[in-house]
C-alpha positions in Angstrom: -14.7 -16.8 44.0 -16.5 -17.2 40.7 -19.6 -19.2 39.9 -19.9 -20.3 36.3 -23.2 -21.8 35.0 -24.0 -23.3 31.6 -24.6 -20.1 29.9 -21.3 -18.5 31.3 -19.2 -21.5 30.2 -20.6 -21.5 26.6 -19.9 -17.7 26.5 -16.4 -18.2 27.8 -15.1 -21.0 25.6 -16.0 -22.6 22.2 -16.1 -26.3 21.5 -12.9 -25.9 19.5 -11.2 -24.4 22.6 -12.5 -27.3 24.8 -11.0 -29.8 22.3 -7.7 -27.9 22.4 -7.9 -28.2 26.3 -8.4 -32.0 25.9 -5.3 -32.3 23.8 -3.4 -30.3 26.5 -4.7 -32.8 29.0 -3.1 -35.6 27.0 0.2 -33.9 27.0 -0.1 -33.8 30.8 -1.1 -37.4 31.0 1.8 -38.5 28.9 4.4 -36.5 30.9 2.8 -37.6 34.1 2.8 -34.0 35.3 -0.3 -34.3 37.6 -1.7 -36.0 40.6 -4.9 -38.1 40.1 -5.9 -40.7 42.6 -8.3 -43.4 41.4 -11.8 -42.0 41.3 -14.1 -43.0 44.3 -17.3 -44.7 43.2 -20.2 -45.5 45.4 -22.7 -47.6 43.8 -26.3 -48.1 45.1 -28.5 -50.2 42.9 -28.6 -48.4 39.4 -27.1 -45.2 40.7 -23.5 -44.0 41.2 -21.8 -41.2 43.2 -18.3 -40.3 42.1 -15.6 -38.1 43.7 -12.8 -37.2 41.2 -9.9 -35.0 42.6 -6.8 -33.9 40.5 -3.8 -31.6 41.0 -1.9 -30.0 38.2 0.7 -27.3 38.1 -2.1 -24.8 37.4 -4.9 -25.8 39.7 -6.5 -28.2 42.0 -9.9 -29.5 40.8 -12.5 -31.9 42.4 -15.6 -33.0 40.6 -18.6 -34.4 42.5 -20.9 -36.3 40.2 -24.1 -38.3 40.6 -25.2 -40.7 37.8 -28.9 -41.7 38.1 -29.5 -43.4 34.7 -33.3 -43.9 35.3 -33.9 -40.1 35.5 -36.5 -38.8 33.1 -37.3 -35.2 34.0 -33.8 -34.1 35.1 -30.4 -34.9 33.7 -29.0 -38.4 34.4 -25.6 -36.9 35.2 -25.3 -34.0 37.6 -22.4 -32.5 39.5 -20.2 -29.6 40.5 -16.6 -28.9 39.8 -14.7 -27.0 42.6 -11.5 -25.3 41.5 -8.9 -24.2 43.9 -5.5 -22.4 43.7 -2.6 -24.8 44.0 -0.6 -21.9 45.5 -2.8 -20.9 48.3 -5.6 -23.5 48.4 -8.3 -20.9 48.2 -11.4 -21.7 46.1 -11.2 -19.9 42.8 -14.4 -21.0 41.1 -17.3 -23.4 41.2 -18.6 -24.6 37.8 -21.7 -26.4 36.7 -20.4 -29.8 36.6 -23.4 -31.3 34.9 -22.9 -29.1 31.8 -19.1 -29.3 32.0 -19.1 -33.1 32.1 -21.1 -33.2 28.9 -19.2 -30.5 27.2 -15.8 -31.8 28.0 -16.9 -35.4 27.0 -18.1 -34.1 23.6 -14.6 -32.5 23.3 -13.0 -35.8 24.2 -14.9 -37.3 21.2 -14.0 -34.3 19.2 -10.2 -34.7 19.8 -10.6 -38.4 18.7 -12.2 -37.2 15.4 -9.6 -34.5 15.0 -6.7 -37.1 15.1 -8.2 -40.3 13.9 -11.0 -39.5 11.3 -10.4 -39.0 7.7 -10.2 -35.3 6.7 -13.1 -35.4 4.3 -15.5 -37.4 6.6 -18.9 -35.8 6.1 -21.5 -38.2 7.6 -21.9 -39.0 11.3 -24.2 -41.5 13.0 -25.1 -40.9 16.6 -26.7 -43.8 18.7 -28.3 -42.2 21.8 -29.8 -38.7 21.7 -29.2 -37.5 25.2 -26.9 -34.8 26.6 -23.8 -36.8 25.5 -25.1 -37.4 22.1 -25.6 -33.7 21.6 -22.3 -32.6 22.6 -20.6 -35.4 20.6 -22.4 -34.2 17.5 -21.5 -30.6 18.0 -17.8 -31.6 18.4 -18.0 -33.8 15.2 -19.3 -30.8 13.3 -16.5 -28.6 14.9 -13.7 -30.9 13.6 -14.9 -32.2 10.3 -17.0 -30.9 7.3 -20.1 -32.8 8.3 -23.1 -32.6 6.0 -25.2 -35.5 7.2 -26.2 -36.5 10.7 -28.1 -39.8 11.1 -29.8 -40.5 14.5 -31.2 -43.4 16.4 -32.5 -43.5 19.9 -34.3 -46.3 21.7 -37.1 -43.9 22.5 -37.9 -42.3 19.1 -40.1 -39.6 20.7 -37.0 -38.0 22.1 -35.4 -37.3 18.7 -37.4 -34.2 17.5 -36.4 -32.3 20.7 -32.8 -33.4 20.2 -32.9 -32.1 16.6 -34.3 -28.8 17.8 -31.5 -28.3 20.4 -28.9 -29.4 17.9 -30.0 -26.9 15.3 -29.8 -24.1 17.9 -26.1 -25.0 18.4 -24.9 -25.8 14.9 -27.4 -24.0 12.6 -29.6 -25.3 9.7 -27.0 -26.3 7.1 -27.2 -30.0 7.8 -29.2 -33.0 6.6 -30.5 -34.5 9.8 -32.4 -37.7 9.7 -33.9 -40.1 12.3 -34.0 -43.8 11.9 -35.9 -46.7 13.4 -32.9 -49.0 14.0 -29.2 -48.6 14.7 -28.6 -50.7 11.5 -30.3 -48.2 9.4 -28.7 -45.2 11.1 -25.2 -46.3 10.6 -25.4 -47.1 6.9 -23.2 -44.9 4.8 -21.6 -43.1 7.7 -18.0 -42.3 8.2 -18.1 -41.8 12.0 -20.3 -43.6 14.4 -20.8 -42.4 17.9 -22.4 -44.4 20.7 -23.7 -42.4 23.8 -25.9 -44.7 25.8 -25.9 -46.4 29.2 -26.7 -49.8 27.8 -25.6 -53.0 29.3 -25.9 -54.7 25.9 -24.3 -53.8 22.6 -26.3 -51.1 20.7 -24.4 -51.6 17.5 -25.4 -54.6 15.2 -23.5 -57.9 15.0 -22.8 -57.1 11.4 -19.2 -56.5 10.4 -20.1 -55.1 7.0 -22.0 -52.1 8.7 -19.0 -51.5 10.9 -16.2 -51.7 8.4 -14.1 -48.7 7.3 -15.4 -46.3 9.9 -14.2 -44.4 13.0 -16.2 -45.7 15.9 -16.4 -43.7 19.1 -17.9 -45.0 22.4 -18.6 -42.7 25.3 -21.4 -44.4 27.1 -20.2 -47.5 28.9 -18.2 -46.6 32.2 -18.8 -49.8 34.3 -17.6 -53.3 33.7 -21.4 -54.4 33.2 -21.9 -51.9 30.5 -21.3 -52.6 26.8 -22.1 -50.7 23.6 -19.9 -52.5 21.1 -20.8 -55.9 19.5 -18.3 -58.9 19.3 -18.3 -58.4 15.5 -16.4 -55.0 16.0 -13.5 -56.8 17.7 -13.3 -59.3 14.8 -12.6 -56.5 12.2 -10.1 -54.2 14.0 -6.8 -54.7 15.8 -6.4 -51.2 17.1 -8.2 -49.6 20.0 -7.5 -46.1 21.3 -8.5 -45.1 24.9 -8.5 -41.8 26.7 -7.2 -43.3 30.0 -5.6 -46.6 31.0 -8.3 -46.9 33.5 -10.8 -47.6 30.7 -9.3 -51.2 30.5 -10.8 -52.1 33.9 -13.8 -49.7 34.0 -15.6 -50.3 30.7 -17.3 -53.5 29.7 -16.3 -52.6 26.1 -12.7 -53.3 27.0 -12.6 -55.6 30.0 -15.0 -58.1 28.5 -13.3 -58.6 25.1 -9.9 -58.7 26.9 -11.2 -61.4 29.4 -12.6 -63.4 26.4 -9.4 -63.0 24.2 -11.4 -61.2 21.5 -8.5 -58.7 21.6 -5.2 -58.5 23.5 -3.7 -55.6 25.5 -1.0 -55.0 22.8 -3.9 -53.8 20.6 -5.0 -51.1 23.0 -3.2 -47.7 23.0 -3.9 -44.5 24.9 -4.4 -41.4 23.0 -1.8 -39.6 25.1 1.0 -42.0 23.9 -0.3 -41.9 20.4 -0.3 -38.1 20.2 3.2 -38.0 21.8 4.8 -39.9 19.1 7.2 -37.8 17.0 6.3 -39.8 13.9 2.8 -41.0 14.3 1.8 -43.9 12.0 -0.7 -42.6 9.5 -4.2 -43.6 10.1 -4.8 -46.2 7.3 -7.7 -45.5 5.0 -10.3 -48.2 4.8 -9.6 -49.5 8.3 -12.0 -49.6 11.2 -10.7 -47.5 14.0 -12.1 -47.6 17.5 -11.8 -45.0 20.3 -13.3 -45.6 23.8 -13.7 -43.0 26.4 -14.5 -43.4 30.1 -13.4 -39.9 31.1 -10.9 -38.9 33.9 -10.7 -36.1 36.4 -7.6 -34.6 34.7 -9.9 -33.6 31.8 -12.2 -31.8 34.3 -9.5 -29.7 36.1 -7.7 -28.7 32.8 -11.0 -27.7 31.1 -12.3 -26.1 34.2 -9.1 -24.0 34.6 -9.2 -23.0 30.9 -12.8 -21.9 31.3 -12.0 -20.0 34.6 -9.0 -18.1 33.1 -11.0 -17.1 30.0 -14.2 -16.1 32.0 -12.1 -14.0 34.4 -10.5 -12.1 31.5 -13.9 -11.5 29.8 -15.7 -10.6 33.0 -18.1 -13.5 32.7 -19.7 -15.2 35.7 -21.1 -14.4 39.1 -18.8 -13.4 41.9 -19.6 -15.1 45.2 -18.7 -13.5 48.6 -17.0 -15.7 51.2 
């Protein structure tokens, strides 16, 4: 059995390879070639414990996750991914689920950028400079010729450390600026990414600042959480989601559907969109929204890709049974 920590995972696969694995997950999702029961959530006050099992033709994967949004000195999201053979049931690998969650969620956003953003998009705004914001930014720079990165975080003192970590990952050839408000941060951007655990919209109720952009939300994963303002629903009629469960799980979808700000016909899964033989071209000058809540299928597919690559390269620590 192989143990793969953060360093091992990064050595084994690039962000581009992770995005490829997400696209593979969408193929499986559309063809229904997997078994994925509803995730189990146990909520106690602000904290959440999740158990997320999935079986594919290649592997069995189970992710155990804790989400403690009030953590300060340790990551808010922590976990393990256990990978088993679907032929013998034996454990093949244990992966750092804390890092894998952030890395593959970044890749989910990267896939949305790959398929929905304009080819020449060169400015990205990131609201929320935690682990998710970091990986989303890396993915954006992987998929588009990004030149400018505009940042906003509720706690401004966290931004310098974020910039230092980001430069270690993507290099120095970017104009990175921090801003005192989300309104200022999203001006002149092509892509807006929200990566917060907010219960209230973090983007402004100003349609002029939201028009003609690709907006990606990865933070809200419970019905009480929202990152998007009502103004956003007034200017777009097409929402892409990573899983059908997002309709019930995220306040960014269940709230506007309940209030008739949008209808279910305007919501399409990325899997069904990517499966179209003749995809409708993404119209320039239109606001496009992608909402992710994640799913266990992403974890088992990416974990198996990482495991296979690490095994070939001799990466990771072998554990004795």
